[in-house]
Gaussian input, Z-matrix of N, CA and C with variables (Angstrom, degrees):
# hf/3-21g

backbone

0 1
 N
 C     1     B1
 C     2     B2     1     A1
 N     3     B3     2     A2     1     D1
 C     4     B4     3     A3     2     D2
 C     5     B5     4     A4     3     D3
 N     6     B6     5     A5     4     D4
 C     7     B7     6     A6     5     D5
 C     8     B8     7     A7     6     D6
 N     9     B9     8     A8     7     D7
 C    10    B10     9     A9     8     D8
 C    11    B11    10    A10     9     D9
 N    12    B12    11    A11    10    D10
 C    13    B13    12    A12    11    D11
 C    14    B14    13    A13    12    D12
 N    15    B15    14    A14    13    D13
 C    16    B16    15    A15    14    D14
 C    17    B17    16    A16    15    D15
 N    18    B18    17    A17    16    D16
 C    19    B19    18    A18    17    D17
 C    20    B20    19    A19    18    D18
 N    21    B21    20    A20    19    D19
 C    22    B22    21    A21    20    D20
 C    23    B23    22    A22    21    D21
 N    24    B24    23    A23    22    D22
 C    25    B25    24    A24    23    D23
 C    26    B26    25    A25    24    D24
 N    27    B27    26    A26    25    D25
 C    28    B28    27    A27    26    D26
 C    29    B29    28    A28    27    D27
 N    30    B30    29    A29    28    D28
 C    31    B31    30    A30    29    D29
 C    32    B32    31    A31    30    D30
 N    33    B33    32    A32    31    D31
 C    34    B34    33    A33    32    D32
 C    35    B35    34    A34    33    D33
 N    36    B36    35    A35    34    D34
 C    37    B37    36    A36    35    D35
 C    38    B38    37    A37    36    D36
 N    39    B39    38    A38    37    D37
 C    40    B40    39    A39    38    D38
 C    41    B41    40    A40    39    D39
 N    42    B42    41    A41    40    D40
 C    43    B43    42    A42    41    D41
 C    44    B44    43    A43    42    D42
 N    45    B45    44    A44    43    D43
 C    46    B46    45    A45    44    D44
 C    47    B47    46    A46    45    D45
 N    48    B48    47    A47    46    D46
 C    49    B49    48    A48    47    D47
 C    50    B50    49    A49    48    D48
 N    51    B51    50    A50    49    D49
 C    52    B52    51    A51    50    D50
 C    53    B53    52    A52    51    D51
 N    54    B54    53    A53    52    D52
 C    55    B55    54    A54    53    D53
 C    56    B56    55    A55    54    D54
 N    57    B57    56    A56    55    D55
 C    58    B58    57    A57    56    D56
 C    59    B59    58    A58    57    D57
 N    60    B60    59    A59    58    D58
 C    61    B61    60    A60    59    D59
 C    62    B62    61    A61    60    D60
 N    63    B63    62    A62    61    D61
 C    64    B64    63    A63    62    D62
 C    65    B65    64    A64    63    D63
 N    66    B66    65    A65    64    D64
 C    67    B67    66    A66    65    D65
 C    68    B68    67    A67    66    D66
 N    69    B69    68    A68    67    D67
 C    70    B70    69    A69    68    D68
 C    71    B71    70    A70    69    D69
 N    72    B72    71    A71    70    D70
 C    73    B73    72    A72    71    D71
 C    74    B74    73    A73    72    D72
 N    75    B75    74    A74    73    D73
 C    76    B76    75    A75    74    D74
 C    77    B77    76    A76    75    D75
 N    78    B78    77    A77    76    D76
 C    79    B79    78    A78    77    D77
 C    80    B80    79    A79    78    D78
 N    81    B81    80    A80    79    D79
 C    82    B82    81    A81    80    D80
 C    83    B83    82    A82    81    D81
 N    84    B84    83    A83    82    D82
 C    85    B85    84    A84    83    D83
 C    86    B86    85    A85    84    D84
 N    87    B87    86    A86    85    D85
 C    88    B88    87    A87    86    D86
 C    89    B89    88    A88    87    D87
 N    90    B90    89    A89    88    D88
 C    91    B91    90    A90    89    D89
 C    92    B92    91    A91    90    D90
 N    93    B93    92    A92    91    D91
 C    94    B94    93    A93    92    D92
 C    95    B95    94    A94    93    D93
 N    96    B96    95    A95    94    D94
 C    97    B97    96    A96    95    D95
 C    98    B98    97    A97    96    D96
 N    99    B99    98    A98    97    D97
 C   100   B100    99    A99    98    D98
 C   101   B101   100   A100    99    D99
 N   102   B102   101   A101   100   D100
 C   103   B103   102   A102   101   D101
 C   104   B104   103   A103   102   D102
 N   105   B105   104   A104   103   D103
 C   106   B106   105   A105   104   D104
 C   107   B107   106   A106   105   D105
 N   108   B108   107   A107   106   D106
 C   109   B109   108   A108   107   D107
 C   110   B110   109   A109   108   D108
 N   111   B111   110   A110   109   D109
 C   112   B112   111   A111   110   D110
 C   113   B113   112   A112   111   D111
 N   114   B114   113   A113   112   D112
 C   115   B115   114   A114   113   D113
 C   116   B116   115   A115   114   D114
 N   117   B117   116   A116   115   D115
 C   118   B118   117   A117   116   D116
 C   119   B119   118   A118   117   D117
 N   120   B120   119   A119   118   D118
 C   121   B121   120   A120   119   D119
 C   122   B122   121   A121   120   D120
 N   123   B123   122   A122   121   D121
 C   124   B124   123   A123   122   D122
 C   125   B125   124   A124   123   D123
 N   126   B126   125   A125   124   D124
 C   127   B127   126   A126   125   D125
 C   128   B128   127   A127   126   D126
 N   129   B129   128   A128   127   D127
 C   130   B130   129   A129   128   D128
 C   131   B131   130   A130   129   D129
 N   132   B132   131   A131   130   D130
 C   133   B133   132   A132   131   D131
 C   134   B134   133   A133   132   D132
 N   135   B135   134   A134   133   D133
 C   136   B136   135   A135   134   D134
 C   137   B137   136   A136   135   D135
 N   138   B138   137   A137   136   D136
 C   139   B139   138   A138   137   D137
 C   140   B140   139   A139   138   D138
 N   141   B141   140   A140   139   D139
 C   142   B142   141   A141   140   D140
 C   143   B143   142   A142   141   D141
 N   144   B144   143   A143   142   D142
 C   145   B145   144   A144   143   D143
 C   146   B146   145   A145   144   D144
 N   147   B147   146   A146   145   D145
 C   148   B148   147   A147   146   D146
 C   149   B149   148   A148   147   D147
 N   150   B150   149   A149   148   D148
 C   151   B151   150   A150   149   D149
 C   152   B152   151   A151   150   D150
 N   153   B153   152   A152   151   D151
 C   154   B154   153   A153   152   D152
 C   155   B155   154   A154   153   D153
 N   156   B156   155   A155   154   D154
 C   157   B157   156   A156   155   D155
 C   158   B158   157   A157   156   D156
 N   159   B159   158   A158   157   D157
 C   160   B160   159   A159   158   D158
 C   161   B161   160   A160   159   D159
 N   162   B162   161   A161   160   D160
 C   163   B163   162   A162   161   D161
 C   164   B164   163   A163   162   D162
 N   165   B165   164   A164   163   D163
 C   166   B166   165   A165   164   D164
 C   167   B167   166   A166   165   D165
 N   168   B168   167   A167   166   D166
 C   169   B169   168   A168   167   D167
 C   170   B170   169   A169   168   D168
 N   171   B171   170   A170   169   D169
 C   172   B172   171   A171   170   D170
 C   173   B173   172   A172   171   D171
 N   174   B174   173   A173   172   D172
 C   175   B175   174   A174   173   D173
 C   176   B176   175   A175   174   D174
 N   177   B177   176   A176   175   D175
 C   178   B178   177   A177   176   D176
 C   179   B179   178   A178   177   D177
 N   180   B180   179   A179   178   D178
 C   181   B181   180   A180   179   D179
 C   182   B182   181   A181   180   D180
 N   183   B183   182   A182   181   D181
 C   184   B184   183   A183   182   D182
 C   185   B185   184   A184   183   D183
 N   186   B186   185   A185   184   D184
 C   187   B187   186   A186   185   D185
 C   188   B188   187   A187   186   D186
 N   189   B189   188   A188   187   D187
 C   190   B190   189   A189   188   D188
 C   191   B191   190   A190   189   D189
 N   192   B192   191   A191   190   D190
 C   193   B193   192   A192   191   D191
 C   194   B194   193   A193   192   D192
 N   195   B195   194   A194   193   D193
 C   196   B196   195   A195   194   D194
 C   197   B197   196   A196   195   D195
 N   198   B198   197   A197   196   D196
 C   199   B199   198   A198   197   D197
 C   200   B200   199   A199   198   D198

   B1=1.4915
   B2=1.5249
   B3=1.3710
   B4=1.4283
   B5=1.5285
   B6=1.3891
   B7=1.4249
   B8=1.5234
   B9=1.2646
   B10=1.4939
   B11=1.5000
   B12=1.4581
   B13=1.4358
   B14=1.5236
   B15=1.4277
   B16=1.3848
   B17=1.5744
   B18=1.3050
   B19=1.4695
   B20=1.6027
   B21=1.2925
   B22=1.5112
   B23=1.5324
   B24=1.3841
   B25=1.3473
   B26=1.5703
   B27=1.2720
   B28=1.4652
   B29=1.5257
   B30=1.2906
   B31=1.4233
   B32=1.6133
   B33=1.1440
   B34=1.4891
   B35=1.4842
   B36=1.3409
   B37=1.4567
   B38=1.5601
   B39=1.3236
   B40=1.5084
   B41=1.4783
   B42=1.4141
   B43=1.3493
   B44=1.5405
   B45=1.4157
   B46=1.4767
   B47=1.5456
   B48=1.2551
   B49=1.4151
   B50=1.5059
   B51=1.3855
   B52=1.4257
   B53=1.5818
   B54=1.3227
   B55=1.6164
   B56=1.4589
   B57=1.3535
   B58=1.4754
   B59=1.4854
   B60=1.2122
   B61=1.5790
   B62=1.4528
   B63=1.3181
   B64=1.4667
   B65=1.5384
   B66=1.2851
   B67=1.4753
   B68=1.6003
   B69=1.2947
   B70=1.5877
   B71=1.5011
   B72=1.3808
   B73=1.4887
   B74=1.5438
   B75=1.3025
   B76=1.5484
   B77=1.4994
   B78=1.4164
   B79=1.4612
   B80=1.5179
   B81=1.2743
   B82=1.5669
   B83=1.5859
   B84=1.3545
   B85=1.3934
   B86=1.5399
   B87=1.3233
   B88=1.4699
   B89=1.5584
   B90=1.3407
   B91=1.4826
   B92=1.6101
   B93=1.3400
   B94=1.5265
   B95=1.4266
   B96=1.4388
   B97=1.4503
   B98=1.5349
   B99=1.3394
   B100=1.4023
   B101=1.6312
   B102=1.2863
   B103=1.5251
   B104=1.4748
   B105=1.3000
   B106=1.4350
   B107=1.4824
   B108=1.2657
   B109=1.4478
   B110=1.5485
   B111=1.4097
   B112=1.5092
   B113=1.5164
   B114=1.2566
   B115=1.5193
   B116=1.6219
   B117=1.3399
   B118=1.4582
   B119=1.4621
   B120=1.4624
   B121=1.4397
   B122=1.5201
   B123=1.3451
   B124=1.5020
   B125=1.5221
   B126=1.3305
   B127=1.4256
   B128=1.5947
   B129=1.3249
   B130=1.4479
   B131=1.6008
   B132=1.3203
   B133=1.4984
   B134=1.6087
   B135=1.3796
   B136=1.4467
   B137=1.5161
   B138=1.3566
   B139=1.4558
   B140=1.5148
   B141=1.2993
   B142=1.5131
   B143=1.4982
   B144=1.3487
   B145=1.3900
   B146=1.6182
   B147=1.3302
   B148=1.4482
   B149=1.5085
   B150=1.4135
   B151=1.3436
   B152=1.4800
   B153=1.3830
   B154=1.4440
   B155=1.5562
   B156=1.3411
   B157=1.5046
   B158=1.5202
   B159=1.2899
   B160=1.5769
   B161=1.5092
   B162=1.2587
   B163=1.4221
   B164=1.6313
   B165=1.2199
   B166=1.4950
   B167=1.6168
   B168=1.3336
   B169=1.5282
   B170=1.4688
   B171=1.3946
   B172=1.5017
   B173=1.5948
   B174=1.2421
   B175=1.4804
   B176=1.5598
   B177=1.1762
   B178=1.5202
   B179=1.4547
   B180=1.3722
   B181=1.4952
   B182=1.5569
   B183=1.3304
   B184=1.4794
   B185=1.6279
   B186=1.2601
   B187=1.4802
   B188=1.5198
   B189=1.4487
   B190=1.4338
   B191=1.5405
   B192=1.3196
   B193=1.3998
   B194=1.5431
   B195=1.2132
   B196=1.4777
   B197=1.4963
   B198=1.3225
   B199=1.3276
   B200=1.3114
   A1=108.41
   A2=114.56
   A3=120.03
   A4=106.87
   A5=113.92
   A6=123.53
   A7=112.13
   A8=112.84
   A9=117.96
   A10=104.09
   A11=110.77
   A12=122.40
   A13=109.06
   A14=112.83
   A15=116.19
   A16=109.48
   A17=123.15
   A18=119.62
   A19=104.07
   A20=119.54
   A21=115.77
   A22=110.22
   A23=120.09
   A24=124.05
   A25=108.17
   A26=116.26
   A27=125.07
   A28=112.07
   A29=112.97
   A30=118.39
   A31=113.04
   A32=116.17
   A33=121.55
   A34=112.27
   A35=116.40
   A36=121.98
   A37=115.33
   A38=111.16
   A39=115.95
   A40=111.76
   A41=120.08
   A42=124.34
   A43=112.70
   A44=116.36
   A45=123.17
   A46=107.92
   A47=113.70
   A48=121.45
   A49=113.25
   A50=117.69
   A51=119.50
   A52=115.12
   A53=111.33
   A54=116.16
   A55=110.29
   A56=118.29
   A57=125.46
   A58=103.87
   A59=122.24
   A60=127.86
   A61=108.52
   A62=120.68
   A63=120.18
   A64=110.84
   A65=119.08
   A66=123.37
   A67=106.51
   A68=110.33
   A69=115.55
   A70=112.17
   A71=119.98
   A72=124.85
   A73=105.40
   A74=115.42
   A75=113.52
   A76=110.46
   A77=119.35
   A78=120.12
   A79=110.43
   A80=116.65
   A81=124.56
   A82=112.43
   A83=116.19
   A84=117.21
   A85=116.27
   A86=114.53
   A87=118.94
   A88=103.29
   A89=110.60
   A90=121.87
   A91=109.34
   A92=113.81
   A93=117.42
   A94=103.49
   A95=111.82
   A96=121.51
   A97=105.37
   A98=118.63
   A99=123.34
   A100=104.25
   A101=115.75
   A102=120.94
   A103=105.66
   A104=121.77
   A105=127.42
   A106=105.30
   A107=121.53
   A108=121.00
   A109=109.82
   A110=114.99
   A111=115.03
   A112=110.62
   A113=115.92
   A114=120.15
   A115=105.50
   A116=108.93
   A117=116.76
   A118=107.75
   A119=115.85
   A120=123.30
   A121=107.78
   A122=111.42
   A123=120.00
   A124=106.72
   A125=117.72
   A126=123.09
   A127=109.80
   A128=111.43
   A129=114.29
   A130=116.61
   A131=111.70
   A132=111.01
   A133=110.34
   A134=114.51
   A135=116.46
   A136=115.43
   A137=114.84
   A138=119.00
   A139=112.53
   A140=113.79
   A141=118.88
   A142=114.40
   A143=118.68
   A144=123.31
   A145=112.65
   A146=117.33
   A147=122.94
   A148=117.01
   A149=116.83
   A150=122.26
   A151=119.58
   A152=113.91
   A153=114.71
   A154=106.16
   A155=108.76
   A156=115.70
   A157=113.60
   A158=116.61
   A159=116.74
   A160=107.93
   A161=116.32
   A162=124.88
   A163=112.41
   A164=111.38
   A165=122.29
   A166=106.21
   A167=111.05
   A168=113.87
   A169=108.97
   A170=117.08
   A171=120.31
   A172=106.38
   A173=114.51
   A174=121.06
   A175=110.43
   A176=119.93
   A177=120.99
   A178=105.71
   A179=114.03
   A180=120.45
   A181=103.10
   A182=116.43
   A183=120.01
   A184=107.80
   A185=112.34
   A186=120.29
   A187=103.12
   A188=114.05
   A189=118.53
   A190=112.45
   A191=121.11
   A192=120.65
   A193=111.19
   A194=113.79
   A195=118.97
   A196=121.81
   A197=113.71
   A198=116.56
   A199=159.68
   D1=136.94
   D2=-178.63
   D3=-78.67
   D4=139.69
   D5=175.05
   D6=-77.96
   D7=130.60
   D8=177.46
   D9=-107.08
   D10=140.96
   D11=-179.61
   D12=-123.81
   D13=143.76
   D14=176.21
   D15=-86.99
   D16=-177.25
   D17=-166.08
   D18=-78.04
   D19=-21.84
   D20=178.65
   D21=-75.82
   D22=-35.39
   D23=-176.86
   D24=-75.63
   D25=-36.53
   D26=175.65
   D27=-63.12
   D28=-44.06
   D29=178.71
   D30=-68.20
   D31=-36.28
   D32=173.49
   D33=-60.25
   D34=-44.17
   D35=176.10
   D36=-67.43
   D37=-31.05
   D38=-177.36
   D39=-92.56
   D40=-15.67
   D41=-179.20
   D42=81.12
   D43=25.72
   D44=178.84
   D45=-129.04
   D46=171.82
   D47=-179.58
   D48=-79.47
   D49=153.32
   D50=173.86
   D51=-51.03
   D52=-40.19
   D53=177.20
   D54=-57.14
   D55=-42.59
   D56=-175.95
   D57=-65.98
   D58=-39.92
   D59=177.18
   D60=-60.65
   D61=-48.05
   D62=178.41
   D63=-67.62
   D64=-28.96
   D65=-178.82
   D66=-66.63
   D67=-45.56
   D68=-179.97
   D69=-67.61
   D70=-27.18
   D71=176.18
   D72=-73.22
   D73=-46.03
   D74=-174.45
   D75=-73.24
   D76=-24.61
   D77=177.81
   D78=-74.14
   D79=-15.07
   D80=-174.68
   D81=86.38
   D82=12.59
   D83=177.67
   D84=-81.89
   D85=-23.60
   D86=-179.39
   D87=-130.19
   D88=122.21
   D89=178.96
   D90=-73.27
   D91=135.88
   D92=-175.19
   D93=-158.54
   D94=159.55
   D95=-178.75
   D96=-123.82
   D97=138.99
   D98=-173.17
   D99=-93.30
   D100=126.43
   D101=173.39
   D102=-118.46
   D103=103.27
   D104=-176.61
   D105=61.80
   D106=-119.21
   D107=-173.15
   D108=-103.71
   D109=7.60
   D110=-177.08
   D111=-113.34
   D112=143.79
   D113=173.76
   D114=-90.34
   D115=139.44
   D116=178.63
   D117=-125.42
   D118=128.52
   D119=-175.42
   D120=-116.80
   D121=140.50
   D122=174.74
   D123=-70.47
   D124=134.85
   D125=178.36
   D126=-51.78
   D127=-48.90
   D128=-176.45
   D129=-64.97
   D130=-9.90
   D131=-179.45
   D132=-89.20
   D133=-9.39
   D134=176.22
   D135=-57.38
   D136=-28.39
   D137=177.95
   D138=-58.45
   D139=-32.51
   D140=179.66
   D141=-53.75
   D142=-29.49
   D143=-172.39
   D144=-121.49
   D145=0.48
   D146=177.45
   D147=-61.11
   D148=-33.11
   D149=179.14
   D150=-92.18
   D151=18.41
   D152=-174.72
   D153=-76.40
   D154=163.37
   D155=177.22
   D156=-76.19
   D157=136.01
   D158=-176.14
   D159=-74.65
   D160=157.09
   D161=173.53
   D162=77.00
   D163=-173.52
   D164=-176.58
   D165=-88.22
   D166=148.45
   D167=173.40
   D168=-66.04
   D169=150.36
   D170=-178.72
   D171=-72.91
   D172=143.66
   D173=175.82
   D174=-72.66
   D175=136.65
   D176=173.54
   D177=-86.02
   D178=139.06
   D179=-179.54
   D180=-83.00
   D181=132.73
   D182=173.25
   D183=-76.18
   D184=167.50
   D185=177.33
   D186=-74.34
   D187=139.67
   D188=178.29
   D189=94.91
   D190=-10.38
   D191=179.64
   D192=-87.34
   D193=149.99
   D194=179.14
   D195=74.52
   D196=15.90
   D197=-168.46
   D198=-132.44

């Protein structure tokens, strides 16, 4: 039987916060199923986001800035 993890458990395994786990779910990058008010993630699905780049993407400077 597959192990199901809540967002807190998934966050600990991925080294990110539960909020970030919920963001990955809402962005469609991490499959999950909602049970009541909690999101449950299959342990095997964690590999889909393990190789993500850490941190925030760099902002692009628009023309005319800085100058």
